[in-house]
N, C-alpha and C positions, 0 to 999 in steps of 0.2 A: 504449743503442742510438740511432743517429741517426734522427730522425723526419722523414720527408718525406711530407706529405699527398698522397695520390693522389686528388684530388678530381674529376678529370675526365680524359677521354682526348683532350684537345686541348692546345694550347700550343706554344711555340717548340721545346721539346726534342723533342716527339713529331712535330712537322712535320719537324724535322731528322732524326729517326730514320727517317721515311718516305723522305726524300731519300737517307739513308745506304743503306738497303736497295735503293733504285732504282739507285744507281751502283755499289754493292758487288757487284751481280750480275755485273758485268763485271770489276771491279777485283780481286776476291779470288782469282781462279783463273788470272790471266795469260792464256795461250793457251787454257786450258780445253778445251772440246770441239773446238777447231780443231786441236789438236796432232796428233791421229791422222791426220786428213785431210792436213794439211800435210806430215807426215813420210812418209806412205804414198806421196805423189806424188814424194818425194825418194828412193824406193827402199828405205825401211825395211820389213821384213817384219812380218806380224801377230804372229809369235812374239816378235820383238824389241820391238815396241810393247807387247805384253802383259807382257814382262819389265820394261820401263820403268814401266808402270802399277803392277805388283806392287811394285817397289822403292819407288816413291813412297808407295804405300799402307802398306807396312810401316813406313817412316820416320814417316809421319803417325800411324800407329797407336800407335807407341811414344811419340810426343811428346804426343798428345792428352790422356791422363789427367794428365800432369805439368802441362800448360798449364791444364787444368781446375782443378787445385789452386792454380795461380798466380792464375787469375782469381778464385777464391773469396777469396784473401787480399789481392788487390791493390785499391787505391783509385784506380788509374790505368787503368781499363778502356778509356778512350778511346784511350790510347796503345797498348794491346794490339791495337787495330785499325789504327791509323795505320802503325806500323812494319812489320807484315807486308805491308800493301798496297804500300808503297814497295818493299820487297825482292822481292815476287812479280813486280811489273811490271818491275823491273830484270832479273830472271832471264828473263822472257818476251822482252824486247827483245834480250837476248843470244842467245837461241835463234833468233829471227827473223833476226838479223844474220849468224849463223854456225851453221847447223844441223848441227854435228859432234858427235862423241862427248862432248867436254868440256862443251859448252853444253847438250846435251840431257840427259845423265845428271846433270851437276852442277847445271844450272838446275832440273830437275824435282825433284831431291833437296832443294834449298834451298826450293823452292816447297812441297813436301810438309811440311817441318818447320815453317817459319814460318807457313804457311797454316793449320796445325792449331790455332792459337790463336784464329783469327778466329771460328769457330763458337761455342765456349764464351764468348768475350768478348761477342759479340753477344747471346747468350741471357741472360747475366748482366746486361748493360746494359739489356736490355728488361725483365727481371723487376724490376730496381732502379728503373726509371722508372715502371712502371704498377702494381706489386704483384701478388700472387698472384691476387686476385679477377678482374683484367682480363687476366691473362697469356694465357689461351686465346684470347681475342678478338684480342689484340695480335699473337700469333704468326701468326694467319691474315692480319692486316693486313701484317705483315712479309713473309710469303710472297707476298701480292698484289703489293706494290711490288717485291719481288725479281724475280718472274717478268715483271712489266711492264717493268722495267729490262732484263731479258734480251732481251725481244722487240724493244725499241727499239734495243738494242745490236746484235742480230743483223741487223736491217734496216739499221742504219748500216754494219756490216761489208759487207753485200751490195752496197750502193750505193757505198761508199767504194772497194771493190776494182774495181768497174766503172769508176770515174772516175780513181782514182789508183794502183791496184794495191796492192802491199804497203805503200807509204808511207801509204795511207789507213788501214790497220789500225794502224800504229804511232801515227799521230796520234790515233785514237780511244782507244787504250790510255792515252796520256798525259792526254787530257782527262778520261776517267772516273776515273783515279787521283787527279788533282788535285781533282775534284769530290767524291770520296769523303772525302778528307782534310778539305776545307772543311765538309762535312756533319757529320763527327765533331766538329770544333772548335766548331760551332754548338750542340751539345748542352750544356746548362748542367750542369756537374759537381755543383752544389749540389742538383740535382733527383734525383740518383741515391742511393737508399738502399742502401748496400753490405751491410747486414745482410740486408735483404729479398732482395737480389741473389744471396745464397748460400743462400737457403731457410730463413731464420731467423724467418719471420713468426710461428711458433708456438714459439719458443725457450723452454725452461723453465730455462735457465741451466746445464744440465749440459754437460760437454764432449762435442763431437760425435765420432763415430767416424771413423777414417781412411778414405780412399777405398777401400782394398783390403778392409777389414773391412765397409764399406758394401756393396760388390758381393757379397762372399761371404755376407753375412748377410741379404740381401734376396731372397726368392723372386721377387717381382715384377720386380726389376731383372735378375736372372739370366734369367728367362724372356723378358723384353723383349729383352735383349741377344742371346739365342740365336735368337729369331724374326727379328730384324733381320739377324743374321749370315747366316742361310739366305736371306732375301729378297735381300740385297745380293749374295750369291754368284750368284744367278740374274739379277738385274737389271743389275748394274753394267756388264758388258761389252757389252750389246746395242746401246746407242746408239753406243758406240765402233766396234763392228763395222759398223753401218749407215753411219757416217761414212767408214770405210775403204773399204768395198765400193763405194759410189756415187761417192766422190771419185776412185777409180781408174778406174771406168767412164766418168765424165764429164770427168775431168781438171780440175775446178774445185774444189779443196778448200775454200776459204773460202766461196764462194757455196753449194756443196752442203751444207756443214755448217750454214751460216746457215739454210737452208730446213728441214733435218731437225730441228735443235735448236729452231728457231722454232715449229714445229708443237707440240712437246712443251711449250714454255713457255706458249703460248696455252692449252693444255689445263690447265696448272698454275694459270694465272690463274683459270680457271673453277672449279677445285677449291678454291682459296683463298677464293673468294666463297661457295662452297657449304658449306665445312667448318663454319662456326659454326652454320648451320641443321641440318646433319646431326648434329653433336654435341648440339645442344639437343633435337632431335626424336628421335634414335635412340640417342644415347650414343656415347662415345668408341670403344667396341669396334667399332661399325659402320664407322667410318673405317678401322680396321686391316683388317677383313675385306674390304671393297671393294677396298682397295689390294692386298692379298695375292692376291685372286682375279684381278686384272687381269693379272698377270704371266704365268701359264700361257697365257692367251688370246693375249697379245702374242707369246710365243715361237712358238706354233703358226702364227700368221699370217705372221710373218717367215720361218719355215722352209718355208712352203708356196708362197710367191709370190716372184718375182724382179724384177718390174717396179718402176720408181721410184715408181709410185703407192702401193705397199705402205707407204711411209714414213708415210702419213697415218694409217691406223688404228693402226699400230705405235707411232708417236710420240704419238698421242692417248692411247693406253693407258699410255704412259710417264708422261704428265702425271697420269693417274688414280692409278697405282701410286706412283711416286716422289713426286708432289706431295702426296698425302694422307699418306704415311708421313712426309714432312718436317714436316708440321704436327702429326701425332699424337705423334711421338716426344718432343719436348720437353715437351708437355703431360702425357703419361703419366709422364715422369721427374719432373716437378715434383710431380705428385700422389703418386707413390710416396715421394719424398724430402722432402715438406713437413715442416718442423720439425727436420731433421737438421743444417742448416747446411752441407751438402755437395752442394748442387744441381749446381754446375758440375763438381765432380770426379766425381760420380756419373754425370752426363750424359756426361762425358768417358770414363768407363769403359765405358759402353754403346757410345759411338762407337768405342772401341778394339776391342771384340769384333765389332761389325758390320764394322769395317775389316778384320778377319781374312778374313771372307767376301768382301768386295769385292776385297781384294788378291789372294787366291788365285784368284779367278775369272778375273782378267785373263790370267794365264799359262795357266790351263786352257783358256780360250777361244782363245788363240793356238794351243795344241797341237791342239785340236779342229778349228780352221779349217785347219791344215796337213794333217791326215789326212783330213778329210771335207768341207771347204769351209765357207762361212759358214752354210749351211742346217743342218748338224749342230750347230754351236755354238748356233744359235737354239733348236733343239728341246731340247737338253740343259739349257740354262740356264733356259728357260721352264718346263720340267718340274720342276726343282728346287723351284720356288716352292710346289708342292703340299705339300712337307714343312713349309714355313713356315706354311701354313694349318693343318696338323695341330698344330704346336707352339703356335700361338696359341689354337686351340680348347681345347687341354688346360689352358691357364692364363690364359684371358682375364680372369677376375675379378681376378687378381693383376697382370696386365699393364696393364689399363685400369680402375683403380678409380674410384669416384665421387669428385668433388671435395669438399672440406670448406671451410666458411667458418670464421670466427674462433672460433666456439663449438662446432665439431665436427659440425655438421649437414651431411649430404650434400646438395650442390647442384651445379649446373653454373654455372661463372663466366659463361657467356654470357647467363644470365637474371637476373643480379644488377644492380640499379640502382647506378651509380657512387656512391661515398660522397661 
């Protein structure tokens, strides 16, 4: 096994990892949250936009576990981030230049497929750089820089569109893509322990199970996946619907989406800062419970009020729910899968199942909006989260187990002194 000492949480590679997360926030998703507002003001209906999001989700869902296995076996994890970033941004530029059926359906399909590798690659890269002891803390740091980058990017889009219109958005996309590639290149490949990156810190030399056997044979992984599937079915479409609703009302899709998304990203920064303390003080299960309970409240507020001011509590709660879930999920998967050598394929399997919920929710949200308006969709999708709370409470010990150090004593990584 390659031995890379994880003696400290500083150094060139981890500084580069921070820059990567900062710029990747914008570069990994192309148009990302702006797509719905942009297309809604070009006459695309909520049902059609829901179908596009569902199609992309299904394609990404199919690709994610395959890419997770690829990340586990690959020693070129940096390249598995660079290539998707280039392709995703090329597809986004195509959509902006010509928002027709070919560019929208073709571009978003390509974005969903190649973009599916970025999440597993980034988690594998992070685990390989810092090791399992510091993984929990580093995931929170990644999320902090990711959401900070999102806020800066959203502010940039807001002011760039004021000054330069659509050309400003195009310029920012190119700059962030180039910066992301440079940050990846700056990470020293010699500092990546590829065995640790796939969850082999406790390897006993026995062959690891396949990804499918891993998912089917792990109660914790199954319960985690089901809980996340229900949560993302409820949560995934709400921000999209908010962007569509107010972009149409105000006629400024990029600036409106920058504001609505910016509020949630600032909330997510706060959650990234708070998460290590919450895990250390209350345990990983508390993170999940807070996140799951935020969604029903979010849906009720969005469904009860129609003024633009509603975006502030609604998007703050998005930061609480989605922000904490984004931190807790890879930490839970690493704890469940420690020693299997299948961390990335297992995480990919979880992301695939949660993708079922997110994908189906988009077309359901479009249908609900068509028959009862945006308010009905908010109430239904927010209410679904109560089922996720029940699923989590039924299996929280399996979903969020205590961490283990090298000798098998249950500890929390956030309280361990670096080796």
